[in-house]
Jmol script that loads the backbone (N, CA, C; Angstrom):
load data "model"
ATOM      1  N   ILE A   1     -18.013-136.873 -22.175  1.00  0.00           N
ATOM      2  CA  ILE A   1     -18.428-135.703 -22.911  1.00  0.00           C
ATOM      3  C   ILE A   1     -17.451-134.584 -22.582  1.00  0.00           C
ATOM      4  N   GLY A   2     -16.960-133.957 -23.603  1.00  0.00           N
ATOM      5  CA  GLY A   2     -16.018-132.872 -23.405  1.00  0.00           C
ATOM      6  C   GLY A   2     -14.583-133.354 -23.452  1.00  0.00           C
ATOM      7  N   GLY A   3     -13.652-132.455 -23.238  1.00  0.00           N
ATOM      8  CA  GLY A   3     -12.235-132.796 -23.244  1.00  0.00           C
ATOM      9  C   GLY A   3     -11.385-131.613 -23.653  1.00  0.00           C
ATOM     10  N   THR A   4     -10.105-131.888 -23.814  1.00  0.00           N
ATOM     11  CA  THR A   4      -9.153-130.840 -24.167  1.00  0.00           C
ATOM     12  C   THR A   4      -8.310-131.289 -25.353  1.00  0.00           C
ATOM     13  N   ILE A   5      -8.148-130.383 -26.316  1.00  0.00           N
ATOM     14  CA  ILE A   5      -7.238-130.597 -27.441  1.00  0.00           C
ATOM     15  C   ILE A   5      -6.427-129.322 -27.567  1.00  0.00           C
ATOM     16  N   GLY A   6      -5.131-129.438 -27.314  1.00  0.00           N
ATOM     17  CA  GLY A   6      -4.277-128.252 -27.352  1.00  0.00           C
ATOM     18  C   GLY A   6      -4.731-127.246 -26.314  1.00  0.00           C
ATOM     19  N   THR A   7      -5.075-126.051 -26.756  1.00  0.00           N
ATOM     20  CA  THR A   7      -5.515-125.008 -25.831  1.00  0.00           C
ATOM     21  C   THR A   7      -7.041-124.888 -25.770  1.00  0.00           C
ATOM     22  N   ILE A   8      -7.739-125.735 -26.503  1.00  0.00           N
ATOM     23  CA  ILE A   8      -9.198-125.678 -26.542  1.00  0.00           C
ATOM     24  C   ILE A   8      -9.772-126.704 -25.572  1.00  0.00           C
ATOM     25  N   ARG A   9     -10.670-126.223 -24.701  1.00  0.00           N
ATOM     26  CA  ARG A   9     -11.286-127.108 -23.713  1.00  0.00           C
ATOM     27  C   ARG A   9     -12.794-126.980 -23.806  1.00  0.00           C
ATOM     28  N   MET A  10     -13.484-128.128 -23.796  1.00  0.00           N
ATOM     29  CA  MET A  10     -14.938-128.124 -23.804  1.00  0.00           C
ATOM     30  C   MET A  10     -15.430-128.904 -22.602  1.00  0.00           C
ATOM     31  N   SER A  11     -16.385-128.330 -21.877  1.00  0.00           N
ATOM     32  CA  SER A  11     -16.983-129.058 -20.762  1.00  0.00           C
ATOM     33  C   SER A  11     -18.495-128.881 -20.818  1.00  0.00           C
ATOM     34  N   VAL A  12     -19.182-129.817 -20.207  1.00  0.00           N
ATOM     35  CA  VAL A  12     -20.639-129.804 -20.187  1.00  0.00           C
ATOM     36  C   VAL A  12     -21.074-129.784 -18.726  1.00  0.00           C
ATOM     37  N   ALA A  13     -21.967-128.864 -18.372  1.00  0.00           N
ATOM     38  CA  ALA A  13     -22.459-128.775 -16.993  1.00  0.00           C
ATOM     39  C   ALA A  13     -23.061-130.106 -16.566  1.00  0.00           C
ATOM     40  N   GLY A  14     -22.693-130.537 -15.353  1.00  0.00           N
ATOM     41  CA  GLY A  14     -23.241-131.773 -14.804  1.00  0.00           C
ATOM     42  C   GLY A  14     -22.428-133.014 -15.087  1.00  0.00           C
ATOM     43  N   VAL A  15     -21.440-132.901 -15.959  1.00  0.00           N
ATOM     44  CA  VAL A  15     -20.589-134.050 -16.266  1.00  0.00           C
ATOM     45  C   VAL A  15     -19.488-134.131 -15.212  1.00  0.00           C
ATOM     46  N   PRO A  16     -19.297-135.301 -14.592  1.00  0.00           N
ATOM     47  CA  PRO A  16     -18.282-135.404 -13.545  1.00  0.00           C
ATOM     48  C   PRO A  16     -16.879-135.142 -14.079  1.00  0.00           C
ATOM     49  N   GLN A  17     -16.096-134.463 -13.260  1.00  0.00           N
ATOM     50  CA  GLN A  17     -14.708-134.156 -13.591  1.00  0.00           C
ATOM     51  C   GLN A  17     -13.817-134.931 -12.636  1.00  0.00           C
ATOM     52  N   PHE A  18     -12.789-135.566 -13.147  1.00  0.00           N
ATOM     53  CA  PHE A  18     -11.866-136.348 -12.328  1.00  0.00           C
ATOM     54  C   PHE A  18     -10.470-135.779 -12.443  1.00  0.00           C
ATOM     55  N   ARG A  19      -9.729-135.863 -11.344  1.00  0.00           N
ATOM     56  CA  ARG A  19      -8.332-135.431 -11.329  1.00  0.00           C
ATOM     57  C   ARG A  19      -7.471-136.599 -10.883  1.00  0.00           C
ATOM     58  N   SER A  20      -6.332-136.713 -11.475  1.00  0.00           N
ATOM     59  CA  SER A  20      -5.394-137.777 -11.125  1.00  0.00           C
ATOM     60  C   SER A  20      -5.058-137.717  -9.639  1.00  0.00           C
ATOM     61  N   GLY A  21      -5.142-138.847  -8.959  1.00  0.00           N
ATOM     62  CA  GLY A  21      -4.767-138.937  -7.555  1.00  0.00           C
ATOM     63  C   GLY A  21      -5.888-138.668  -6.574  1.00  0.00           C
ATOM     64  N   GLU A  22      -7.042-138.134  -7.045  1.00  0.00           N
ATOM     65  CA  GLU A  22      -8.131-137.899  -6.100  1.00  0.00           C
ATOM     66  C   GLU A  22      -8.853-139.206  -5.799  1.00  0.00           C
ATOM     67  N   MET A  23      -9.496-139.251  -4.641  1.00  0.00           N
ATOM     68  CA  MET A  23     -10.245-140.434  -4.243  1.00  0.00           C
ATOM     69  C   MET A  23     -11.733-140.120  -4.353  1.00  0.00           C
ATOM     70  N   ALA A  24     -12.507-141.122  -4.752  1.00  0.00           N
ATOM     71  CA  ALA A  24     -13.939-140.909  -4.926  1.00  0.00           C
ATOM     72  C   ALA A  24     -14.671-142.245  -4.845  1.00  0.00           C
ATOM     73  N   ILE A  25     -15.942-142.163  -4.534  1.00  0.00           N
ATOM     74  CA  ILE A  25     -16.849-143.290  -4.699  1.00  0.00           C
ATOM     75  C   ILE A  25     -17.665-142.951  -5.931  1.00  0.00           C
ATOM     76  N   VAL A  26     -17.662-143.868  -6.905  1.00  0.00           N
ATOM     77  CA  VAL A  26     -18.314-143.609  -8.177  1.00  0.00           C
ATOM     78  C   VAL A  26     -19.286-144.751  -8.471  1.00  0.00           C
ATOM     79  N   PHE A  27     -20.527-144.389  -8.778  1.00  0.00           N
ATOM     80  CA  PHE A  27     -21.522-145.379  -9.183  1.00  0.00           C
ATOM     81  C   PHE A  27     -21.502-145.460 -10.703  1.00  0.00           C
ATOM     82  N   LEU A  28     -21.287-146.666 -11.222  1.00  0.00           N
ATOM     83  CA  LEU A  28     -21.140-146.874 -12.654  1.00  0.00           C
ATOM     84  C   LEU A  28     -22.191-147.835 -13.182  1.00  0.00           C
ATOM     85  N   LYS A  29     -22.524-147.677 -14.458  1.00  0.00           N
ATOM     86  CA  LYS A  29     -23.358-148.673 -15.126  1.00  0.00           C
ATOM     87  C   LYS A  29     -22.643-149.104 -16.402  1.00  0.00           C
ATOM     88  N   ARG A  30     -22.767-150.395 -16.694  1.00  0.00           N
ATOM     89  CA  ARG A  30     -22.109-150.955 -17.882  1.00  0.00           C
ATOM     90  C   ARG A  30     -22.948-150.629 -19.119  1.00  0.00           C
ATOM     91  N   GLN A  31     -22.284-150.175 -20.157  1.00  0.00           N
ATOM     92  CA  GLN A  31     -22.923-149.888 -21.428  1.00  0.00           C
ATOM     93  C   GLN A  31     -22.921-151.146 -22.296  1.00  0.00           C
ATOM     94  N   ASP A  32     -23.669-151.129 -23.366  1.00  0.00           N
ATOM     95  CA  ASP A  32     -23.743-152.290 -24.270  1.00  0.00           C
ATOM     96  C   ASP A  32     -22.385-152.667 -24.848  1.00  0.00           C
ATOM     97  N   ASP A  33     -21.487-151.680 -24.999  1.00  0.00           N
ATOM     98  CA  ASP A  33     -20.163-151.959 -25.573  1.00  0.00           C
ATOM     99  C   ASP A  33     -19.139-152.335 -24.497  1.00  0.00           C
ATOM    100  N   SER A  34     -19.621-152.664 -23.284  1.00  0.00           N
ATOM    101  CA  SER A  34     -18.793-153.093 -22.140  1.00  0.00           C
ATOM    102  C   SER A  34     -17.956-151.983 -21.526  1.00  0.00           C
ATOM    103  N   THR A  35     -18.170-150.729 -21.928  1.00  0.00           N
ATOM    104  CA  THR A  35     -17.545-149.604 -21.235  1.00  0.00           C
ATOM    105  C   THR A  35     -18.461-149.208 -20.076  1.00  0.00           C
ATOM    106  N   PHE A  36     -18.015-148.281 -19.257  1.00  0.00           N
ATOM    107  CA  PHE A  36     -18.803-147.859 -18.108  1.00  0.00           C
ATOM    108  C   PHE A  36     -19.089-146.364 -18.191  1.00  0.00           C
ATOM    109  N   GLN A  37     -20.228-145.978 -17.617  1.00  0.00           N
ATOM    110  CA  GLN A  37     -20.630-144.579 -17.567  1.00  0.00           C
ATOM    111  C   GLN A  37     -21.039-144.265 -16.130  1.00  0.00           C
ATOM    112  N   VAL A  38     -20.693-143.073 -15.661  1.00  0.00           N
ATOM    113  CA  VAL A  38     -21.110-142.644 -14.326  1.00  0.00           C
ATOM    114  C   VAL A  38     -22.631-142.486 -14.330  1.00  0.00           C
ATOM    115  N   VAL A  39     -23.292-143.071 -13.347  1.00  0.00           N
ATOM    116  CA  VAL A  39     -24.750-143.017 -13.256  1.00  0.00           C
ATOM    117  C   VAL A  39     -25.210-141.586 -13.002  1.00  0.00           C
ATOM    118  N   GLY A  40     -26.157-141.125 -13.800  1.00  0.00           N
ATOM    119  CA  GLY A  40     -26.771-139.816 -13.567  1.00  0.00           C
ATOM    120  C   GLY A  40     -25.819-138.650 -13.663  1.00  0.00           C
ATOM    121  N   MET A  41     -24.806-138.776 -14.504  1.00  0.00           N
ATOM    122  CA  MET A  41     -23.799-137.732 -14.649  1.00  0.00           C
ATOM    123  C   MET A  41     -23.154-137.455 -13.288  1.00  0.00           C
ATOM    124  N   ASN A  42     -23.248-136.243 -12.773  1.00  0.00           N
ATOM    125  CA  ASN A  42     -22.588-135.904 -11.508  1.00  0.00           C
ATOM    126  C   ASN A  42     -23.261-136.534 -10.289  1.00  0.00           C
ATOM    127  N   GLN A  43     -24.477-137.080 -10.465  1.00  0.00           N
ATOM    128  CA  GLN A  43     -25.192-137.702  -9.349  1.00  0.00           C
ATOM    129  C   GLN A  43     -24.467-138.942  -8.836  1.00  0.00           C
ATOM    130  N   GLY A  44     -23.688-139.589  -9.686  1.00  0.00           N
ATOM    131  CA  GLY A  44     -23.013-140.820  -9.310  1.00  0.00           C
ATOM    132  C   GLY A  44     -21.598-140.637  -8.798  1.00  0.00           C
ATOM    133  N   LEU A  45     -21.206-139.402  -8.496  1.00  0.00           N
ATOM    134  CA  LEU A  45     -19.844-139.109  -8.052  1.00  0.00           C
ATOM    135  C   LEU A  45     -19.847-138.494  -6.659  1.00  0.00           C
ATOM    136  N   TYR A  46     -19.135-139.127  -5.752  1.00  0.00           N
ATOM    137  CA  TYR A  46     -18.931-138.609  -4.397  1.00  0.00           C
ATOM    138  C   TYR A  46     -17.428-138.543  -4.166  1.00  0.00           C
ATOM    139  N   LYS A  47     -16.876-137.338  -4.185  1.00  0.00           N
ATOM    140  CA  LYS A  47     -15.442-137.173  -3.949  1.00  0.00           C
ATOM    141  C   LYS A  47     -15.155-137.352  -2.465  1.00  0.00           C
ATOM    142  N   ILE A  48     -13.971-137.888  -2.159  1.00  0.00           N
ATOM    143  CA  ILE A  48     -13.572-138.117  -0.784  1.00  0.00           C
ATOM    144  C   ILE A  48     -12.576-137.029  -0.398  1.00  0.00           C
ATOM    145  N   ASP A  49     -12.919-136.279   0.644  1.00  0.00           N
ATOM    146  CA  ASP A  49     -12.059-135.224   1.178  1.00  0.00           C
ATOM    147  C   ASP A  49     -11.838-135.539   2.651  1.00  0.00           C
ATOM    148  N   GLU A  50     -10.648-136.045   2.960  1.00  0.00           N
ATOM    149  CA  GLU A  50     -10.329-136.546   4.295  1.00  0.00           C
ATOM    150  C   GLU A  50     -11.340-137.639   4.641  1.00  0.00           C
ATOM    151  N   ASN A  51     -12.137-137.509   5.667  1.00  0.00           N
ATOM    152  CA  ASN A  51     -13.129-138.534   6.016  1.00  0.00           C
ATOM    153  C   ASN A  51     -14.547-138.076   5.689  1.00  0.00           C
ATOM    154  N   PHE A  52     -14.682-137.289   4.623  1.00  0.00           N
ATOM    155  CA  PHE A  52     -15.991-136.794   4.215  1.00  0.00           C
ATOM    156  C   PHE A  52     -16.271-137.158   2.765  1.00  0.00           C
ATOM    157  N   ALA A  53     -17.541-137.444   2.483  1.00  0.00           N
ATOM    158  CA  ALA A  53     -18.012-137.626   1.114  1.00  0.00           C
ATOM    159  C   ALA A  53     -18.585-136.286   0.673  1.00  0.00           C
ATOM    160  N   VAL A  54     -18.194-135.840  -0.512  1.00  0.00           N
ATOM    161  CA  VAL A  54     -18.609-134.524  -0.997  1.00  0.00           C
ATOM    162  C   VAL A  54     -19.333-134.697  -2.328  1.00  0.00           C
ATOM    163  N   SER A  55     -20.535-134.141  -2.396  1.00  0.00           N
ATOM    164  CA  SER A  55     -21.337-134.190  -3.613  1.00  0.00           C
ATOM    165  C   SER A  55     -21.589-132.772  -4.092  1.00  0.00           C
ATOM    166  N   ASP A  56     -21.606-132.592  -5.408  1.00  0.00           N
ATOM    167  CA  ASP A  56     -21.896-131.282  -5.980  1.00  0.00           C
ATOM    168  C   ASP A  56     -23.389-131.065  -6.196  1.00  0.00           C
ATOM    169  N   LEU A  57     -24.210-131.971  -5.694  1.00  0.00           N
ATOM    170  CA  LEU A  57     -25.656-131.851  -5.882  1.00  0.00           C
ATOM    171  C   LEU A  57     -26.287-131.076  -4.736  1.00  0.00           C
ATOM    172  N   PHE A  58     -26.960-130.021  -5.064  1.00  0.00           N
ATOM    173  CA  PHE A  58     -27.665-129.222  -4.060  1.00  0.00           C
ATOM    174  C   PHE A  58     -29.062-128.936  -4.591  1.00  0.00           C
ATOM    175  N   GLY A  59     -30.072-129.142  -3.756  1.00  0.00           N
ATOM    176  CA  GLY A  59     -31.439-128.836  -4.150  1.00  0.00           C
ATOM    177  C   GLY A  59     -31.952-129.691  -5.282  1.00  0.00           C
ATOM    178  N   VAL A  60     -31.463-130.929  -5.376  1.00  0.00           N
ATOM    179  CA  VAL A  60     -31.850-131.817  -6.467  1.00  0.00           C
ATOM    180  C   VAL A  60     -32.688-132.958  -5.923  1.00  0.00           C
ATOM    181  N   ASP A  61     -33.822-133.223  -6.560  1.00  0.00           N
ATOM    182  CA  ASP A  61     -34.596-134.419  -6.274  1.00  0.00           C
ATOM    183  C   ASP A  61     -34.369-135.384  -7.423  1.00  0.00           C
ATOM    184  N   LEU A  62     -34.306-136.657  -7.104  1.00  0.00           N
ATOM    185  CA  LEU A  62     -34.056-137.685  -8.102  1.00  0.00           C
ATOM    186  C   LEU A  62     -35.302-138.545  -8.257  1.00  0.00           C
ATOM    187  N   VAL A  63     -35.495-139.134  -9.429  1.00  0.00           N
ATOM    188  CA  VAL A  63     -36.608-140.039  -9.661  1.00  0.00           C
ATOM    189  C   VAL A  63     -36.060-141.455  -9.717  1.00  0.00           C
ATOM    190  N   ASP A  64     -36.598-142.332  -8.866  1.00  0.00           N
ATOM    191  CA  ASP A  64     -36.209-143.743  -8.866  1.00  0.00           C
ATOM    192  C   ASP A  64     -36.769-144.377 -10.130  1.00  0.00           C
ATOM    193  N   SER A  65     -35.895-144.868 -11.006  1.00  0.00           N
ATOM    194  CA  SER A  65     -36.332-145.408 -12.296  1.00  0.00           C
ATOM    195  C   SER A  65     -37.180-146.665 -12.140  1.00  0.00           C
ATOM    196  N   ARG A  66     -37.057-147.361 -11.016  1.00  0.00           N
ATOM    197  CA  ARG A  66     -37.856-148.581 -10.805  1.00  0.00           C
ATOM    198  C   ARG A  66     -39.257-148.267 -10.309  1.00  0.00           C
ATOM    199  N   THR A  67     -39.373-147.282  -9.426  1.00  0.00           N
ATOM    200  CA  THR A  67     -40.665-147.008  -8.790  1.00  0.00           C
ATOM    201  C   THR A  67     -41.328-145.731  -9.286  1.00  0.00           C
ATOM    202  N   GLY A  68     -40.558-144.829  -9.887  1.00  0.00           N
ATOM    203  CA  GLY A  68     -41.090-143.548 -10.313  1.00  0.00           C
ATOM    204  C   GLY A  68     -41.230-142.551  -9.172  1.00  0.00           C
ATOM    205  N   GLU A  69     -40.830-142.955  -7.967  1.00  0.00           N
ATOM    206  CA  GLU A  69     -40.938-142.077  -6.803  1.00  0.00           C
ATOM    207  C   GLU A  69     -39.753-141.113  -6.738  1.00  0.00           C
ATOM    208  N   ILE A  70     -40.015-139.937  -6.167  1.00  0.00           N
ATOM    209  CA  ILE A  70     -38.953-138.943  -5.988  1.00  0.00           C
ATOM    210  C   ILE A  70     -38.122-139.342  -4.773  1.00  0.00           C
ATOM    211  N   THR A  71     -36.814-139.341  -4.951  1.00  0.00           N
ATOM    212  CA  THR A  71     -35.887-139.655  -3.869  1.00  0.00           C
ATOM    213  C   THR A  71     -34.910-138.492  -3.730  1.00  0.00           C
ATOM    214  N   HIS A  72     -34.018-138.603  -2.778  1.00  0.00           N
ATOM    215  CA  HIS A  72     -33.017-137.566  -2.554  1.00  0.00           C
ATOM    216  C   HIS A  72     -31.631-138.173  -2.695  1.00  0.00           C
ATOM    217  N   PRO A  73     -30.621-137.376  -3.020  1.00  0.00           N
ATOM    218  CA  PRO A  73     -29.260-137.894  -3.093  1.00  0.00           C
ATOM    219  C   PRO A  73     -28.854-138.552  -1.771  1.00  0.00           C
ATOM    220  N   LEU A  74     -27.950-139.527  -1.850  1.00  0.00           N
ATOM    221  CA  LEU A  74     -27.460-140.185  -0.636  1.00  0.00           C
ATOM    222  C   LEU A  74     -26.836-139.173   0.309  1.00  0.00           C
ATOM    223  N   VAL A  75     -26.098-138.243  -0.245  1.00  0.00           N
ATOM    224  CA  VAL A  75     -25.436-137.189   0.540  1.00  0.00           C
ATOM    225  C   VAL A  75     -25.606-135.889  -0.227  1.00  0.00           C
ATOM    226  N   SER A  76     -26.055-134.862   0.439  1.00  0.00           N
ATOM    227  CA  SER A  76     -26.124-133.540  -0.182  1.00  0.00           C
ATOM    228  C   SER A  76     -25.028-132.677   0.422  1.00  0.00           C
ATOM    229  N   GLY A  77     -24.163-132.172  -0.422  1.00  0.00           N
ATOM    230  CA  GLY A  77     -23.075-131.337   0.077  1.00  0.00           C
ATOM    231  C   GLY A  77     -21.948-132.172   0.650  1.00  0.00           C
ATOM    232  N   ARG A  78     -21.758-132.080   1.953  1.00  0.00           N
ATOM    233  CA  ARG A  78     -20.617-132.727   2.617  1.00  0.00           C
ATOM    234  C   ARG A  78     -21.153-133.510   3.823  1.00  0.00           C
ATOM    235  N   ALA A  79     -20.790-134.797   3.898  1.00  0.00           N
ATOM    236  CA  ALA A  79     -21.241-135.638   5.014  1.00  0.00           C
ATOM    237  C   ALA A  79     -20.118-136.604   5.381  1.00  0.00           C
ATOM    238  N   PRO A  80     -20.121-137.087   6.615  1.00  0.00           N
ATOM    239  CA  PRO A  80     -19.098-138.061   7.004  1.00  0.00           C
ATOM    240  C   PRO A  80     -19.108-139.268   6.062  1.00  0.00           C
ATOM    241  N   LEU A  81     -17.923-139.713   5.670  1.00  0.00           N
ATOM    242  CA  LEU A  81     -17.783-140.838   4.757  1.00  0.00           C
ATOM    243  C   LEU A  81     -18.504-142.077   5.278  1.00  0.00           C
ATOM    244  N   GLU A  82     -18.439-142.324   6.561  1.00  0.00           N
ATOM    245  CA  GLU A  82     -19.102-143.499   7.136  1.00  0.00           C
ATOM    246  C   GLU A  82     -20.616-143.424   6.952  1.00  0.00           C
ATOM    247  N   GLN A  83     -21.177-142.222   6.962  1.00  0.00           N
ATOM    248  CA  GLN A  83     -22.617-142.057   6.741  1.00  0.00           C
ATOM    249  C   GLN A  83     -22.985-142.523   5.330  1.00  0.00           C
ATOM    250  N   LEU A  84     -22.193-142.138   4.334  1.00  0.00           N
ATOM    251  CA  LEU A  84     -22.446-142.572   2.959  1.00  0.00           C
ATOM    252  C   LEU A  84     -22.298-144.080   2.841  1.00  0.00           C
ATOM    253  N   LYS A  85     -21.252-144.642   3.428  1.00  0.00           N
ATOM    254  CA  LYS A  85     -21.044-146.092   3.363  1.00  0.00           C
ATOM    255  C   LYS A  85     -22.204-146.837   3.995  1.00  0.00           C
ATOM    256  N   THR A  86     -22.719-146.341   5.109  1.00  0.00           N
ATOM    257  CA  THR A  86     -23.856-146.977   5.786  1.00  0.00           C
ATOM    258  C   THR A  86     -25.090-146.957   4.876  1.00  0.00           C
ATOM    259  N   LYS A  87     -25.357-145.828   4.220  1.00  0.00           N
ATOM    260  CA  LYS A  87     -26.509-145.741   3.316  1.00  0.00           C
ATOM    261  C   LYS A  87     -26.354-146.696   2.139  1.00  0.00           C
ATOM    262  N   ILE A  88     -25.146-146.821   1.602  1.00  0.00           N
ATOM    263  CA  ILE A  88     -24.907-147.747   0.490  1.00  0.00           C
ATOM    264  C   ILE A  88     -25.169-149.181   0.943  1.00  0.00           C
ATOM    265  N   ARG A  89     -24.659-149.552   2.108  1.00  0.00           N
ATOM    266  CA  ARG A  89     -24.866-150.910   2.618  1.00  0.00           C
ATOM    267  C   ARG A  89     -26.351-151.201   2.808  1.00  0.00           C
ATOM    268  N   GLU A  90     -27.106-150.229   3.304  1.00  0.00           N
ATOM    269  CA  GLU A  90     -28.557-150.413   3.500  1.00  0.00           C
ATOM    270  C   GLU A  90     -29.255-150.642   2.163  1.00  0.00           C
ATOM    271  N   LEU A  91     -28.826-149.946   1.123  1.00  0.00           N
ATOM    272  CA  LEU A  91     -29.474-150.066  -0.191  1.00  0.00           C
ATOM    273  C   LEU A  91     -29.178-151.390  -0.889  1.00  0.00           C
ATOM    274  N   VAL A  92     -28.018-151.962  -0.654  1.00  0.00           N
ATOM    275  CA  VAL A  92     -27.658-153.195  -1.360  1.00  0.00           C
ATOM    276  C   VAL A  92     -28.105-154.455  -0.633  1.00  0.00           C
ATOM    277  N   ARG A  93     -28.686-154.319   0.537  1.00  0.00           N
ATOM    278  CA  ARG A  93     -29.183-155.495   1.259  1.00  0.00           C
ATOM    279  C   ARG A  93     -30.454-155.997   0.669  1.00  0.00           C
TER     280      ARG A  93
END
end "model"
wireframe off; spacefill off
backbone 0.3
color backbone group
């Protein structure tokens, strides 16, 4: 959603922004047309800054689509990268 044509730029709040050369952990879901979309807009993007995972989500509660229960982001703000990796490993077991 959004983009740039010439000097005109359109962006939508909450849509993840990517820059060439940056590192990130991105949660994706496959669409029916075999393309991929970032899960939950900006919720599925954790930028890597040195050895930290950085999320733009603050004060956000998430709803687990399977259970309907309120959950919290894996990382709020800035946390050690290993902490995020550990949480991901726990969830996929």
